[in-house]
C-alpha positions in Angstrom: 54.5 -76.1 -94.6 52.9 -72.7 -94.9 53.6 -70.2 -97.6 54.2 -67.3 -95.2 54.4 -66.7 -91.5 54.3 -63.2 -90.1 55.4 -62.8 -86.5 54.9 -59.9 -84.1 52.1 -58.1 -82.2 48.8 -58.9 -83.8 45.7 -56.7 -83.8 43.1 -59.4 -83.4 39.4 -58.8 -82.9 39.7 -59.6 -79.2 42.6 -57.2 -78.8 46.4 -57.0 -79.3 48.4 -60.2 -79.1 52.1 -59.6 -78.5 54.5 -62.3 -79.7 51.8 -63.8 -82.0 52.1 -65.2 -85.5 49.9 -65.6 -88.6 50.3 -68.5 -91.0 49.2 -68.1 -94.6 48.8 -70.5 -97.5 47.1 -69.9 -100.9 46.3 -66.3 -99.9 44.2 -67.2 -96.8 45.0 -67.1 -93.1 45.2 -70.7 -92.1 46.4 -70.5 -88.5 47.0 -67.9 -85.7 49.0 -68.5 -82.5 51.8 -67.3 -80.2 55.0 -68.8 -79.1 57.0 -71.0 -81.5 55.9 -70.3 -85.1 55.3 -73.1 -87.6 57.5 -73.8 -90.6 56.9 -71.7 -93.7 58.6 -70.9 -97.0 59.0 -67.3 -95.8 59.1 -65.8 -92.3 58.7 -62.1 -91.7 59.6 -60.6 -88.3 57.6 -57.5 -87.6 59.8 -56.7 -84.6 58.3 -53.6 -82.9 55.7 -53.3 -85.7 52.0 -54.2 -85.3 50.2 -56.4 -87.8 46.7 -55.1 -88.6 44.1 -56.2 -91.2 44.4 -54.5 -94.5 42.6 -51.1 -94.6 39.4 -50.8 -96.6 39.0 -47.3 -97.9 35.3 -47.0 -98.4 35.3 -43.9 -100.7 37.7 -43.3 -103.6 37.5 -41.7 -107.0 40.2 -43.6 -108.9 38.9 -43.0 -112.4 37.3 -39.5 -112.3 40.3 -37.9 -114.1 42.4 -40.5 -115.9 39.6 -42.9 -116.8 39.8 -46.6 -116.1 43.6 -46.8 -116.3 43.6 -44.5 -113.2 43.0 -47.7 -111.2 46.7 -48.4 -111.6 48.2 -45.4 -109.8 45.4 -45.2 -107.3 45.9 -48.8 -106.1 49.7 -48.3 -106.1 49.1 -45.5 -103.7 46.7 -47.7 -101.8 49.1 -50.5 -101.0 51.8 -48.0 -100.1 49.4 -46.6 -97.5 48.3 -50.0 -96.1 45.0 -50.0 -98.0 44.3 -53.4 -99.5 40.8 -52.8 -100.8 39.4 -49.6 -102.2 35.7 -49.0 -102.7 35.5 -47.0 -105.8 32.8 -44.5 -106.7 30.8 -44.8 -110.0 31.6 -41.4 -111.5 34.2 -42.6 -114.0 35.6 -40.6 -116.8 34.0 -40.2 -119.3 30.9 -42.1 -118.3 29.5 -43.3 -115.0 29.0 -47.0 -113.9 25.3 -47.3 -114.6 25.1 -50.4 -116.6 26.3 -54.0 -116.6 28.4 -53.3 -119.7 30.3 -50.5 -117.9 30.7 -52.6 -114.8 32.3 -55.4 -116.8 34.6 -52.9 -118.5 35.7 -51.6 -115.1 36.2 -55.2 -113.8 38.4 -55.9 -116.8 40.4 -52.8 -116.0 40.8 -54.0 -112.5 42.3 -57.2 -113.8 44.7 -55.2 -115.9 45.8 -52.4 -113.6 44.9 -53.0 -109.9 47.6 -53.5 -107.2 44.9 -53.7 -104.5 41.4 -55.2 -104.4 38.6 -53.0 -105.8 35.0 -53.1 -104.7 32.5 -51.0 -106.8 29.7 -48.6 -106.3 27.1 -48.4 -109.0 24.8 -45.5 -109.9 21.6 -44.7 -111.8 21.3 -41.8 -114.2 18.3 -39.4 -114.5 15.3 -41.1 -116.1 17.0 -44.5 -116.2 14.8 -47.5 -115.5 15.1 -49.4 -112.2 15.9 -52.7 -113.8 19.6 -51.7 -113.8 19.6 -51.8 -110.0 18.9 -55.6 -109.9 21.3 -56.2 -112.7 24.2 -54.4 -110.9 23.3 -56.1 -107.6 23.7 -59.5 -109.4 27.1 -58.4 -110.7 28.3 -57.8 -107.2 28.3 -54.0 -106.6 28.6 -53.2 -102.9 26.5 -50.0 -102.9 24.9 -47.4 -105.0 25.5 -43.6 -105.0 23.6 -40.7 -106.3 23.9 -36.9 -105.9 21.4 -34.2 -105.0 23.9 -31.6 -106.5 24.9 -31.6 -110.2 28.6 -31.3 -110.8 28.3 -32.7 -114.4 25.3 -33.4 -116.5 26.9 -36.5 -118.1 28.9 -37.9 -115.2 27.8 -36.5 -111.9 24.1 -35.4 -112.3 21.5 -34.4 -109.9 18.9 -37.0 -109.2 15.4 -35.8 -108.3 13.5 -36.8 -105.2 11.0 -38.9 -107.1 13.8 -41.1 -108.7 15.6 -41.3 -105.4 12.5 -42.8 -103.9 12.3 -45.3 -106.8 15.9 -46.4 -106.2 15.2 -46.8 -102.5 12.1 -48.9 -103.4 14.3 -51.1 -105.7 16.9 -51.6 -102.9 14.5 -52.0 -100.0 14.5 -55.8 -99.9 18.3 -55.9 -100.1 21.1 -55.1 -97.6 22.7 -52.7 -100.1 22.9 -49.1 -99.1 22.1 -46.1 -101.3 24.7 -43.3 -100.7 24.3 -39.7 -101.4 26.4 -36.6 -102.1 24.3 -34.4 -99.8 24.1 -30.8 -101.0 21.0 -28.8 -102.0 21.2 -27.5 -105.5 19.2 -24.3 -105.1 20.9 -23.2 -101.9 24.4 -23.8 -103.2 23.7 -22.2 -106.6 22.2 -19.1 -105.0 24.9 -18.7 -102.3 27.8 -19.1 -104.9 26.2 -16.5 -107.1 25.9 -14.1 -104.2 29.5 -14.6 -103.1 30.7 -14.0 -106.7 28.6 -10.9 -107.0 29.9 -9.5 -103.7 33.5 -10.2 -104.8 34.2 -12.7 -102.0 36.8 -15.4 -102.7 39.2 -17.8 -101.0 38.6 -20.9 -98.9 36.5 -19.1 -96.3 34.1 -18.0 -99.1 33.9 -21.6 -100.3 32.5 -22.8 -97.0 30.1 -19.9 -96.7 28.8 -20.5 -100.3 27.9 -24.1 -99.4 26.5 -23.5 -95.9 25.6 -26.3 -93.5 21.9 -25.7 -94.3 22.6 -26.9 -97.8 24.2 -30.1 -96.5 21.7 -30.7 -93.7 18.5 -30.1 -95.7 19.7 -32.5 -98.4 20.6 -35.0 -95.7 17.2 -34.8 -94.0 15.2 -35.2 -97.2 17.3 -38.2 -98.3 17.0 -39.9 -94.9 13.2 -39.4 -95.0 13.0 -40.9 -98.5 15.0 -43.9 -97.3 12.7 -44.2 -94.3 9.6 -44.1 -96.5 10.9 -47.1 -98.5 12.4 -48.9 -95.5 15.7 -49.0 -97.3 19.3 -48.3 -96.1 20.1 -44.5 -96.5 23.8 -43.7 -96.3 25.3 -40.2 -96.2 28.8 -40.6 -97.7 30.3 -37.5 -96.1 29.0 -35.4 -93.2 31.0 -32.3 -92.1 29.1 -31.4 -88.9 28.1 -33.2 -85.8 24.6 -32.0 -86.5 24.5 -34.2 -89.5 25.4 -37.3 -87.5 22.6 -36.3 -85.1 20.1 -36.4 -87.9 21.2 -39.8 -88.9 21.1 -41.0 -85.4 17.5 -39.8 -85.0 16.4 -42.0 -87.9 18.4 -44.9 -86.5 16.7 -44.5 -83.1 13.3 -44.5 -84.8 14.1 -48.0 -86.3 15.2 -47.0 -89.8 18.3 -48.1 -91.6 20.5 -45.0 -91.7 24.2 -44.4 -91.5 26.7 -41.6 -91.9 30.4 -41.6 -93.0 33.2 -39.3 -92.1 36.3 -38.4 -94.2 39.6 -38.1 -92.4 40.3 -34.5 -93.7 37.4 -33.3 -91.6 39.3 -34.5 -88.5 42.6 -32.7 -89.4 41.9 -29.3 -91.1 40.1 -26.1 -90.2 39.8 -23.3 -92.7 40.3 -20.7 -90.0 43.6 -22.3 -89.0 44.8 -23.8 -92.2 43.1 -21.8 -94.9 45.8 -19.2 -95.4 48.4 -21.9 -96.0 46.4 -24.4 -98.0 43.7 -22.4 -99.9 42.2 -24.5 -102.7 44.4 -27.5 -101.7 41.9 -28.1 -98.9 38.8 -27.5 -101.0 36.3 -30.4 -100.7 32.6 -30.7 -101.0 30.8 -30.5 -98.6 33.4 -28.0 -97.3 35.6 -28.5 -94.3 33.8 -26.4 -91.6 35.4 -24.1 -89.0 35.3 -25.3 -85.4 34.0 -28.8 -86.0 36.9 -31.1 -85.2 36.2 -31.6 -81.5 32.5 -32.3 -82.2 33.2 -34.7 -84.9 35.6 -36.7 -82.7 32.9 -36.9 -80.2 30.7 -38.5 -82.8 33.3 -41.2 -83.4 33.8 -41.9 -79.7 30.0 -42.1 -79.2 29.7 -44.6 -82.0 27.6 -42.5 -84.4 30.1 -42.7 -87.3 29.8 -45.8 -89.5 33.4 -45.7 -90.6 36.1 -43.3 -91.8 37.3 -43.0 -95.4 39.6 -40.8 -97.5 37.3 -39.6 -100.4 40.5 -39.8 -102.5 40.2 -37.7 -105.6 42.6 -38.2 -108.5 42.9 -34.5 -109.5 46.2 -33.1 -110.6 47.3 -30.0 -108.7 46.8 -27.9 -111.7 43.1 -28.4 -111.1 43.6 -26.4 -107.9 45.7 -23.6 -109.3 42.9 -21.4 -110.5 42.2 -17.7 -110.3 39.1 -18.2 -108.1 38.2 -20.7 -105.4 35.0 -21.3 -107.2 36.8 -22.6 -110.3 39.1 -24.9 -108.4 38.3 -28.6 -108.4 36.9 -30.1 -105.2 38.7 -33.1 -103.6 42.1 -34.1 -102.3 44.4 -37.2 -102.7 44.3 -39.4 -99.6 45.1 -43.0 -100.0 48.6 -43.0 -98.6 47.6 -40.6 -95.8 44.4 -42.2 -94.6 45.9 -44.8 -92.2 48.8 -42.7 -90.7 46.6 -39.5 -90.5 43.8 -41.2 -88.7 46.0 -43.2 -86.3 48.1 -40.1 -85.5 45.3 -37.8 -84.7 43.5 -40.5 -82.6 46.8 -41.1 -80.7 47.4 -37.4 -80.2 44.0 -37.0 -78.7 44.6 -39.7 -76.1 42.4 -42.4 -77.6 43.2 -46.1 -78.2 44.5 -45.4 -81.7 45.0 -49.0 -82.6 41.5 -50.1 -81.6 39.9 -47.1 -83.4 42.0 -47.6 -86.5 41.1 -51.3 -86.8 37.5 -50.6 -86.1 36.9 -47.6 -88.5 39.3 -48.4 -91.3 39.1 -52.2 -91.3 36.2 -54.0 -89.6 33.4 -51.5 -89.9 33.8 -50.9 -93.7 34.2 -54.6 -94.3 30.9 -55.3 -92.6 29.2 -52.3 -94.2 30.1 -53.3 -97.8 29.4 -57.0 -97.4 33.1 -58.0 -97.4 33.2 -59.5 -93.9 34.5 -62.0 -92.7 36.8 -62.5 -95.6 38.2 -59.0 -95.1 38.4 -56.6 -92.1 39.9 -58.8 -89.4 42.8 -61.1 -88.7 41.0 -64.4 -88.3 41.4 -68.0 -89.6 39.8 -68.3 -93.0 40.1 -64.6 -93.8 41.9 -63.3 -96.9 45.6 -62.6 -96.1 45.3 -58.8 -96.7 47.7 -57.7 -94.0 49.7 -54.6 -93.0 52.5 -53.9 -90.7 52.6 -50.5 -89.1 55.7 -49.3 -87.2 56.1 -46.4 -84.7 58.4 -44.6 -87.1 57.5 -41.0 -87.2 57.5 -39.3 -90.6 56.9 -35.9 -92.1 54.6 -36.4 -95.1 56.1 -35.4 -98.4 53.8 -36.1 -101.3 56.7 -35.8 -103.7 57.3 -39.4 -102.7 53.7 -40.6 -103.1 52.8 -43.3 -105.6 49.5 -41.8 -106.8 51.0 -40.0 -109.8 49.6 -36.7 -108.4 52.3 -35.8 -105.9 50.5 -33.1 -104.0 48.6 -33.2 -100.7 47.1 -30.9 -98.0 49.0 -33.2 -95.6 52.4 -32.1 -96.9 54.6 -31.1 -94.0 52.4 -32.8 -91.4 53.9 -35.2 -88.9 52.5 -38.7 -88.7 53.4 -41.0 -85.8 53.5 -44.2 -87.8 54.7 -45.6 -91.1 53.5 -48.5 -93.2 56.3 -51.1 -93.3 54.7 -53.9 -95.2 51.4 -54.6 -97.1 50.3 -58.0 -98.4 47.4 -58.4 -100.7 46.0 -62.0 -100.8 49.2 -63.2 -99.1 51.5 -61.7 -101.7 53.8 -58.8 -100.8 52.6 -55.6 -102.4 54.7 -52.9 -100.5 58.0 -53.6 -98.9 58.3 -50.3 -97.1 60.2 -48.7 -99.9 58.7 -49.9 -103.2 55.6 -51.3 -104.8 56.6 -54.9 -105.5 53.4 -56.6 -106.8 52.4 -56.5 -110.5 49.5 -54.7 -112.1 46.5 -56.9 -112.1 47.3 -58.6 -108.8 44.3 -56.9 -107.1 40.9 -58.6 -107.5 37.4 -57.4 -108.0 35.8 -57.6 -104.6 32.1 -58.6 -105.0 29.6 -58.0 -102.2 29.2 -61.0 -100.0 26.6 -61.9 -97.4 27.6 -59.8 -94.3 25.0 -57.2 -93.2 25.3 -53.9 -91.4 21.8 -54.1 -90.0 20.8 -57.5 -88.5 
């Protein structure tokens, strides 16, 4: 007898299977079929719902504000949004994850606080020796990230081109990507100073002060450094189709290059939404005017590696500042990633289910070395599973589980709701409440899957 059987329409790698069932024991998918379901200690009927693999959010900042305990509310929000694994960035508060000691502290915090699985990025600080790269790889980090723009000297510093090349050299023999926050320091600093001097403010001034040239020049240099080392260069957020074109040029030349898209770039436009949202839609790189159509084309043409939330754990007070230039950059996004992406894909006439499973499940699983245990409904995979239902909802962040309770998506209509989330075969979200305990989530080490064969 199995521990759990889930019956309904299944989003399998080969396509949707109506009337299917999944049998789970010891946290692993043991059998898949249709017709009469086998006996189990528990049977869940999805009815008109669709069972999909657990979402993997490839870019989150769980601990940038509240420190390591921030893993708790972030992963509560994750499972309520159908996200069963977060890939967390290394810029923890008060110190980044740039050593084995700090990694082990974070893994311990995962064991205490996590409701979802957590995979980890590592980083390297200015002047730090490259031996830490091998050490963190052995400890299971799934990727590294650095920045070409300095937000904080102690936590989010700028890394010079010479050291970037050294990190690429250290990673070249591995499958592990080096990601970058891609903005040019000199351009942004000069343009922000100019905007302030001219008395310009507001969300439009924010985009103008961090122009596409700042993003694209940093992107191009980073891609060339990765090519020089024959390493995997990854751009963690591109806000223009031109950026994905740059990445694709390197890929076509035979280099390992990828670009990621965040869901807010597919929803918002400062010319349309800026008056309403103001700083609540401030992110870096900025959301650009007139880019949504072109970015969707990049998805359909296959030039986007995967889609993430870039969830930031900032309280709304961090946005309520006198000037746009003082407001924090970043938005909450874990509970809105899945419904927002599915909804906008559906509204544009695409196969929303196939695109969702590809860009939120399978592709990030392969990218971060978590496949085939995660990212697909298949025998032998972890039973990280989600039921989505065609129940429309108007998003109200007052009901969110992230402890932040604000969102640029407030008042937006989503065409689906998350009805159930299981993490490792255990129910985590019942459609109303978080029902799994803190520490249920696991540290997800990088496995053997490869993005580039």
